[in-house]
VEXDREN-2710 file (C-alpha; in Angstrom, 1 decimal):
% VEXDREN-2710
k/r/px/py/pz
1/MET/6.1/6.9/10.8
2/ARG/5.4/7.2/7.1
3/VAL/2.1/8.9/6.3
4/SER/0.3/8.0/3.1
5/TRP/0.3/10.9/0.6
6/LYS/-3.2/9.9/-0.4
7/ARG/-4.5/10.4/3.1
8/TRP/-2.7/13.7/3.4
9/LEU/-4.2/15.0/0.1
10/THR/-7.7/13.9/1.4
11/ALA/-7.1/15.8/4.7
12/ALA/-5.9/18.9/2.8
13/ALA/-9.0/18.8/0.6
14/VAL/-11.3/18.6/3.7
15/VAL/-9.8/21.5/5.6
16/GLY/-9.6/23.5/2.4
17/THR/-13.4/23.7/2.4
18/SER/-13.3/26.3/5.2
19/PRO/-11.7/29.7/4.5
20/ALA/-10.7/30.0/8.1
21/ALA/-8.9/26.6/7.9
22/LEU/-6.7/27.7/5.0
23/ALA/-4.4/29.6/7.3
24/SER/-4.3/27.0/10.0
25/THR/-1.6/24.5/10.7
26/VAL/-2.3/21.2/12.4
27/VAL/0.5/20.0/14.7
28/GLU/0.5/16.5/15.9
29/PRO/3.1/15.0/18.3
30/ARG/4.0/11.3/17.9
31/ALA/5.2/8.8/20.5
32/ARG/5.8/5.1/20.0
33/VAL/7.6/2.2/21.7
34/SER/8.6/-0.9/19.9
35/LEU/9.6/-4.2/21.7
36/GLU/11.4/-6.9/19.7
37/GLU/12.6/-10.3/20.5
38/ARG/15.0/-11.5/17.8
39/TYR/17.1/-14.6/16.9
40/ASP/20.2/-13.7/14.9
41/ASP/23.0/-16.0/13.8
42/ASP/25.4/-13.3/12.5
43/PHE/28.9/-14.4/13.5
44/ARG/30.0/-10.8/14.0
45/LEU/27.9/-10.7/17.1
46/ASN/29.6/-13.7/18.7
47/ASP/32.2/-12.0/20.8
48/ALA/33.0/-13.1/24.3
49/GLY/33.5/-16.7/23.0
50/VAL/29.9/-17.2/22.1
51/THR/29.3/-19.4/19.0
52/GLY/26.2/-20.0/16.9
53/GLY/23.2/-17.7/17.0
54/GLN/21.8/-15.9/20.0
55/MET/18.6/-14.3/21.2
56/MET/18.4/-10.5/21.4
57/THR/16.0/-8.0/22.8
58/LYS/15.5/-4.6/21.2
59/VAL/13.7/-1.7/22.8
60/THR/13.0/1.3/20.6
61/PRO/11.3/4.4/22.0
62/ARG/10.5/6.9/19.2
63/ILE/9.2/10.5/19.4
64/GLY/8.2/12.7/16.5
65/LEU/6.2/15.7/15.4
66/ASP/4.0/16.1/12.3
67/ALA/2.7/19.4/11.0
68/LYS/0.5/20.1/8.0
69/ASP/-1.6/22.6/6.3
70/PRO/-2.8/23.0/2.7
71/THR/0.7/24.0/1.5
72/LEU/2.9/22.2/4.1
73/LYS/3.8/18.7/5.1
74/LEU/6.4/18.2/7.9
75/GLU/7.5/15.1/9.6
76/CYS/10.5/14.7/12.1
77/TYR/11.5/12.0/14.5
78/TYR/14.1/10.6/16.9
79/ALA/14.5/7.0/17.8
80/ALA/16.9/5.1/20.2
81/ASP/17.6/1.4/19.7
82/LEU/18.6/-0.4/22.9
83/LEU/19.9/-3.8/21.8
84/MET/20.7/-6.5/24.4
85/ARG/22.4/-9.6/23.2
86/HIS/21.7/-12.4/25.6
87/GLY/24.4/-14.8/24.5
88/SER/27.4/-12.4/24.8
89/GLY/25.8/-10.0/27.3
90/ARG/26.8/-7.1/25.1
91/VAL/24.4/-4.1/25.2
92/THR/24.5/-1.3/22.7
93/LEU/22.6/2.0/22.2
94/ASP/21.9/3.2/18.6
95/HIS/20.4/6.5/17.5
96/ARG/18.4/7.4/14.4
97/SER/16.7/10.7/13.4
98/GLY/15.0/12.1/10.3
99/LEU/13.3/15.1/8.8
100/LEU/10.9/15.5/5.8
101/VAL/9.5/18.8/4.6
102/ASN/7.3/19.4/1.6
103/LYS/6.3/23.0/1.0
104/ARG/4.3/24.5/-1.8
105/LEU/5.5/28.1/-2.2
106/SER/3.1/28.9/-5.0
107/ARG/0.9/27.3/-7.7
108/ARG/4.1/26.7/-9.7
109/LEU/6.9/26.3/-7.2
110/ARG/7.5/23.5/-4.7
111/VAL/10.4/22.7/-2.3
112/GLU/11.3/19.4/-0.7
113/VAL/13.9/18.9/2.1
114/SER/14.7/15.6/3.7
115/GLY/17.5/14.2/5.8
116/ASN/18.4/11.2/8.0
117/ILE/21.2/10.6/10.5
118/TYR/22.2/7.2/11.9
119/ARG/24.7/6.2/14.6
120/VAL/24.4/2.4/14.8
121/THR/26.2/-0.8/15.6
122/ASP/23.9/-3.0/13.6
123/PRO/24.6/-2.7/9.8
124/ALA/21.0/-4.0/9.1
125/SER/19.7/-0.7/10.5
126/LEU/21.3/1.3/7.6
127/PRO/19.1/2.2/4.6
128/ARG/21.6/1.1/2.0
129/ASP/23.1/-2.4/1.3
130/SER/26.9/-2.8/1.3
131/VAL/27.6/0.1/3.8
132/ALA/29.8/-0.9/6.7
133/ARG/30.1/-4.6/7.2
134/SER/31.2/-4.8/10.9
135/THR/29.6/-4.2/14.3
136/ASP/31.8/-1.2/15.0
137/PRO/29.8/2.0/15.4
138/VAL/28.9/3.6/12.1
139/LEU/27.9/7.3/11.6
140/TYR/25.9/7.6/8.4
141/GLY/23.9/10.5/7.0
142/GLN/22.0/11.4/3.9
143/SER/20.1/14.6/2.9
144/ARG/18.4/16.0/-0.2
145/VAL/17.1/19.5/-1.2
146/TYR/14.9/19.7/-4.3
147/ALA/13.0/22.6/-5.9
148/SER/10.7/22.1/-8.8
149/GLY/8.6/24.5/-10.9
150/ARG/6.3/24.6/-13.8
151/LEU/7.5/26.7/-16.7
152/SER/4.4/26.1/-18.8
153/ARG/1.5/23.7/-19.1
154/VAL/3.7/20.9/-20.4
155/VAL/7.2/21.8/-19.1
156/ASP/8.5/21.2/-15.6
157/VAL/12.0/21.9/-14.3
158/GLY/13.8/20.9/-11.1
159/ALA/17.2/21.4/-9.4
160/GLY/18.6/19.9/-6.2
161/TYR/21.5/18.8/-4.1
162/ALA/22.0/15.4/-2.4
163/PHE/24.6/14.5/0.2
164/GLU/25.7/11.1/1.6
165/GLY/28.4/10.5/4.2
166/VAL/29.6/7.6/6.3
167/ARG/32.4/6.8/8.8
168/VAL/33.2/3.6/10.6
169/GLN/34.1/4.9/14.1
170/VAL/37.3/3.0/14.7
171/ALA/40.9/4.3/15.0
172/GLY/42.5/5.0/11.7
173/SER/39.3/5.0/9.6
174/ASP/38.5/7.7/7.1
175/ALA/35.2/9.4/6.4
176/GLY/33.6/9.1/3.0
177/PHE/31.3/11.7/1.4
178/VAL/29.4/12.2/-1.9
179/HIS/28.2/15.6/-3.0
180/THR/25.6/15.5/-5.9
181/PRO/24.1/18.6/-7.4
182/PHE/21.7/18.0/-10.3
183/ALA/19.2/19.6/-12.6
184/GLU/16.4/18.1/-14.8
185/LEU/13.7/19.1/-17.2
186/TRP/10.5/17.2/-18.0
187/LEU/8.3/17.6/-21.1
188/ARG/4.8/16.1/-21.0
189/THR/4.2/14.9/-24.5
190/THR/0.9/13.1/-23.8
191/ARG/-1.4/12.5/-20.8
192/ARG/0.6/9.4/-20.1
193/LEU/4.1/10.0/-21.4
194/SER/6.8/12.5/-20.2
195/LEU/10.3/12.8/-21.6
196/GLY/13.2/14.2/-19.5
197/ALA/16.8/15.3/-19.6
198/GLU/19.1/15.4/-16.6
199/TYR/22.6/16.6/-15.7
200/ARG/24.4/15.3/-12.6
201/TYR/27.7/16.1/-10.9
202/GLN/29.2/13.8/-8.3
203/GLY/32.2/14.7/-6.0
204/PHE/33.6/11.8/-4.1
205/VAL/35.7/12.4/-1.0
206/PHE/37.4/9.6/1.0
207/GLY/40.1/10.8/3.4
208/ASP/42.6/12.7/1.2
209/ASN/41.3/11.1/-2.0
210/PHE/39.1/13.0/-4.3
211/GLN/37.2/11.7/-7.4
212/GLN/34.5/13.2/-9.6
213/ALA/32.0/12.4/-12.3
214/HIS/29.8/14.2/-14.8
215/GLY/26.7/12.6/-16.2
216/ALA/24.1/13.5/-18.9
217/PHE/21.0/11.3/-19.1
218/GLY/17.7/10.9/-20.9
219/ALA/14.6/9.9/-19.1
220/LEU/11.2/8.5/-19.8
221/ARG/8.2/8.4/-17.5
222/TYR/5.0/6.5/-18.6
223/ARG/1.8/6.1/-16.6
224/LEU/0.6/2.6/-17.3
225/SER/-2.5/3.2/-15.4
226/ARG/-3.8/5.6/-12.7
227/GLN/-2.0/3.5/-10.1
228/THR/1.1/2.3/-12.0
229/THR/4.1/4.4/-13.2
230/PHE/7.2/3.3/-15.1
231/THR/10.3/5.4/-15.1
232/ALA/13.6/4.8/-17.0
233/ARG/16.8/6.8/-17.0
234/GLY/20.1/6.2/-18.8
235/GLY/23.2/7.8/-20.2
236/PRO/27.0/8.0/-19.8
237/VAL/28.9/9.0/-16.7
238/PHE/32.4/10.5/-17.2
239/PHE/34.5/9.5/-14.3
240/THR/37.9/11.1/-13.3
241/ALA/40.2/9.9/-10.5
242/GLN/42.6/12.1/-8.5
243/ASP/45.6/10.9/-10.6
244/GLY/43.9/11.9/-13.8
245/THR/42.8/8.4/-14.9
246/GLY/39.2/7.6/-15.5
247/GLY/36.7/6.2/-17.9
248/VAL/33.1/6.2/-19.0
249/ILE/30.5/4.3/-17.0
250/PRO/27.0/3.6/-18.3
251/ARG/24.1/4.6/-16.0
252/VAL/20.8/2.7/-16.2
253/LYS/17.9/3.0/-13.7
254/LEU/14.5/1.4/-14.1
255/GLU/11.6/1.9/-11.6
256/LEU/8.1/0.6/-11.4
257/LEU/5.6/1.8/-8.8
258/HIS/2.1/0.5/-8.2
259/GLU/-0.2/1.8/-5.5
260/ALA/-3.8/0.6/-5.7
261/GLY/-6.0/0.0/-2.7
262/PRO/-4.9/-3.3/-1.0
263/PHE/-1.8/-3.9/-3.1
264/ASP/1.4/-2.0/-3.4
265/LEU/4.5/-2.9/-5.5
266/GLY/7.8/-1.2/-5.9
267/PHE/10.7/-2.4/-8.2
268/VAL/14.0/-0.8/-9.0
269/ALA/17.1/-2.0/-10.9
270/GLY/20.1/-0.4/-12.5
271/HIS/23.8/0.2/-12.8
272/ASP/25.4/3.4/-11.5
273/LEU/28.3/5.1/-9.7
274/VAL/28.0/5.4/-5.9
275/GLY/30.2/6.2/-2.9
276/ALA/30.3/6.6/0.8
277/SER/30.6/2.9/1.7
278/GLY/32.9/3.5/4.7
279/PHE/35.8/1.5/3.2
280/THR/36.8/3.0/-0.2
281/ASN/35.9/5.9/-2.5
282/ALA/33.8/5.8/-5.7
283/LEU/32.3/2.4/-6.6
284/TRP/30.3/1.1/-9.6
285/ALA/27.2/-0.7/-8.5
286/ASP/24.6/-3.1/-9.8
287/PHE/21.4/-3.1/-7.8
288/ALA/17.9/-4.5/-7.9
289/GLY/15.1/-4.4/-5.3
290/LEU/11.5/-5.6/-5.1
291/VAL/8.9/-4.8/-2.4
292/LEU/5.4/-6.2/-2.2
293/ASN/2.6/-5.2/0.3
294/ARG/-0.8/-6.8/0.5
295/HIS/-3.5/-5.4/2.8
296/PHE/-6.2/-8.0/3.4
297/ASN/-8.2/-5.6/5.6
298/ASP/-7.7/-2.7/8.0
299/ARG/-6.0/-5.0/10.5
300/VAL/-4.0/-7.7/8.6
301/SER/-1.2/-7.1/6.0
302/VAL/1.8/-9.0/4.7
303/TYR/4.9/-7.9/2.9
304/GLY/7.8/-9.5/1.0
305/MET/11.1/-8.0/-0.2
306/ALA/14.2/-9.0/-2.1
307/SER/17.3/-7.0/-3.0
308/PHE/20.6/-7.7/-4.7
309/PHE/23.8/-5.7/-5.2
310/ARG/27.3/-5.9/-6.7
311/ASN/30.0/-3.2/-6.5
312/GLY/33.6/-2.7/-7.1
313/ARG/36.2/0.0/-7.7
314/ALA/35.4/2.7/-10.3
315/PRO/35.4/3.1/-13.2
316/GLY/34.6/-0.6/-13.9
317/GLU/37.0/-3.1/-12.3
318/GLY/35.3/-6.4/-12.4
319/ALA/32.0/-4.9/-13.4
320/PHE/31.2/-6.9/-16.5
321/THR/32.3/-10.4/-15.3
322/TRP/30.5/-12.6/-12.7
323/ASP/33.9/-13.9/-11.5
324/GLY/35.1/-10.7/-9.9
325/GLY/36.7/-12.4/-7.0
326/ALA/38.2/-10.1/-4.3
327/ARG/37.6/-7.1/-6.6
328/VAL/33.9/-7.3/-6.2
329/ALA/31.6/-7.1/-3.2
330/GLN/28.2/-8.6/-3.5
331/GLY/25.2/-9.6/-1.5
332/TYR/21.5/-10.1/-1.3
333/ALA/18.6/-9.9/1.2
334/LEU/15.3/-11.7/1.4
335/GLY/12.5/-10.9/3.9
336/ALA/8.9/-11.5/4.6
337/GLY/6.6/-10.4/7.4
338/LEU/3.0/-10.3/8.7
339/GLU/1.4/-7.4/10.7
340/PHE/-1.7/-7.5/12.8
341/LYS/-3.2/-4.3/14.2
342/ILE/-5.0/-5.0/17.5
343/ASN/-6.4/-1.5/17.5
344/ARG/-5.3/2.0/16.4
345/TYR/-2.6/2.1/19.2
346/VAL/-1.2/-1.5/19.3
347/SER/0.1/-3.8/16.5
348/MET/2.1/-6.9/16.3
349/GLN/4.6/-8.0/13.6
350/THR/6.5/-11.2/12.8
351/ALA/9.4/-11.1/10.3
352/VAL/12.1/-13.4/8.9
353/ASP/15.1/-12.1/7.0
354/ARG/18.2/-13.6/5.3
355/ILE/21.1/-11.2/4.5
356/ALA/24.3/-12.2/2.8
357/GLN/27.3/-10.1/1.9
358/VAL/30.9/-10.8/0.6
359/GLY/33.4/-8.0/1.0
360/MET/36.1/-6.7/-1.3
361/ASP/39.8/-7.1/-0.6
362/GLU/40.4/-3.8/1.1
363/GLU/37.4/-4.2/3.5
364/VAL/37.3/-5.5/7.1
365/ALA/35.4/-8.6/5.9
366/ALA/37.5/-9.2/2.8
367/GLY/36.3/-12.3/1.0
368/MET/34.3/-13.4/4.0
369/ASN/30.7/-14.6/3.7
370/LEU/28.6/-12.5/6.1
371/THR/25.4/-14.5/5.8
372/ARG/23.0/-13.9/8.6
373/ASN/19.5/-15.3/9.4
374/VAL/17.1/-13.2/11.5
375/ALA/13.7/-14.1/12.9
376/ALA/11.8/-11.5/15.0
377/VAL/8.6/-10.8/16.8
378/ARG/7.7/-7.2/17.4
379/LEU/5.1/-5.3/19.4
380/HIS/4.5/-1.6/18.5
381/MET/2.6/0.7/20.9
382/LYS/1.6/4.2/20.1
383/ALA/0.7/6.8/22.7
384/TRP/-0.9/9.1/20.1
END
């Protein structure tokens, strides 16, 4: 369960008032069970001669552990998704787990470690669009290590390593990986404006195929208000394939984050080089996403989301034309939901989603529209 950073900072400030509490670590176990009844018309679920949509029941027990003190925040969890499809009679068991650690080593140095592992049969459970477009089991993982430090009053530096990997678990499939070390520097020019520079290396592995890319970027971060921050990054990516061919790909990424009381907004859009799709190696990608949350009171909240992606083979096959045909995969997702908290232990949620994807020529779902509509009612119960 995601814990608000604002609440954590408040708790850290409270316990910090006592010298004895400075050395203490608060450990809190977490346990939750979610029950979901869903209608899904994804044709990939229609095995055993079943046509049209079908009702499904999903049961998700989740256990976790949180630990925190004035210099540490740790969250870890494991969840199992038992999905029972009533139309076909098919039953599957998916697994998800994650870890997040933020540690302040000194007044100037901070380390962040995060990771997630998924073994799922429902592609909608994965955190990235366009990964694995079939109901075959998918093993997917991502991790990140990042260390940041303050060189002076106005200069911050950071370095890290990110990993992403995926494999569709069917005979003859290859695993795909992306290794991404990077380093960055930020200069605070005013109270609101920071300017940055970043270097990034990407190593793409898919079966026996290896590709790589070097990127150099400029960055700008501007605080529009106390609650709103805009960040922009951009620069060239120099891509090289295993046979020596390659090219230059532009990278652009725009982010807007707003957190203020009852209203949260997050927006991201850009063009970049990605990998680990489960079907091919490095891909160029266009992407955009918008998330809105509105909290009416302590019990009632609503959310809405929209996302879009296009991708194709690197360095840029079909990237700058809308009529990419079989060379380009694309898709979108729309969703909305309402949550009502009955008390601190029980909450209910209703949600509707529409997800559409069209695959590239080398993929399992080549040229096939994978549109699905989902309507769900969920009950979440926490033990503590």
